[in-house]
N, C-alpha and C positions, 0 to 999 in steps of 0.2 A: 504493500499499499504506500509506503514511504517513497519507493522509487517512482511510482506513478505520479506523485505530487512533484517530486524533483524533476521528473521528465517533463511535466507540463511547464514548470518554470523554465527549464532548459529549452523547450520549444519556443516559449515567448521570447527569450533571449536571442535565440537564433533567428527568429523573425525580425527582431530590431537590427540585427546585423546584416540583414538582407537575404537570409536563406529561408527556405520553406519551413513552416511551423512543423509539419509532419516529419520532414527529414530530421530536424533537430530532436523532435520528440522521440521518434523511433530510435535514433542513434543513442540516445541517453537511455531509453527503456531497455533496449536489447544489449547495449554494450556497457551499461551501468557506469562504472567509474571511469573507464576508458572513453566511453561515449561522451560523458560529462566533460572530461578534459579536452577532447577533441573539439567540441562545440565552443568551449571557452578560448581555445587556441586558434580557431579558424579566423582568417582575416576578415575584417569588416567591410563587406561588399557596399553597403550603403555609404559609408565614409569615402570609399574609393571612388564611387560614382559622383558623389558630391564634389570631391576634389577635381575630378575630370571635367565636370560641367563648369566649375569655377574657373579653372584654367582656360576652358574653351571660351567663356565669356570675356575673360581678361584679354585673350588673344584677339577676339573680334573687336573689343573696344579699342585696343591699342592699334589695330589695322585701320580702324575708322578715324582715329586721331591723326595717323600718318597721311591719310588721304586729303585732309583739309589743309 
C-alpha cells in the first residue's frame, strides 16, 4: 500500500518534469527503489524545452534588432 502512494507522488513528479504520469508511476511501482531513483535522476524535459524556447525567442529578437 505504501508503494502505491509513493508511486502516485512519483508519477506526479515525473509529470512535472515533462514525462508521462503513467510511465513514472509504473516505473516506481514495478521498480520500487530503483524506479524511484530513476525518476528523481531523469533530466527535466520541461526545463529543457523552456530553455530552448527562451533561446529561440532571444535569437529572433536579436535578429530583428540587427535588421533595424
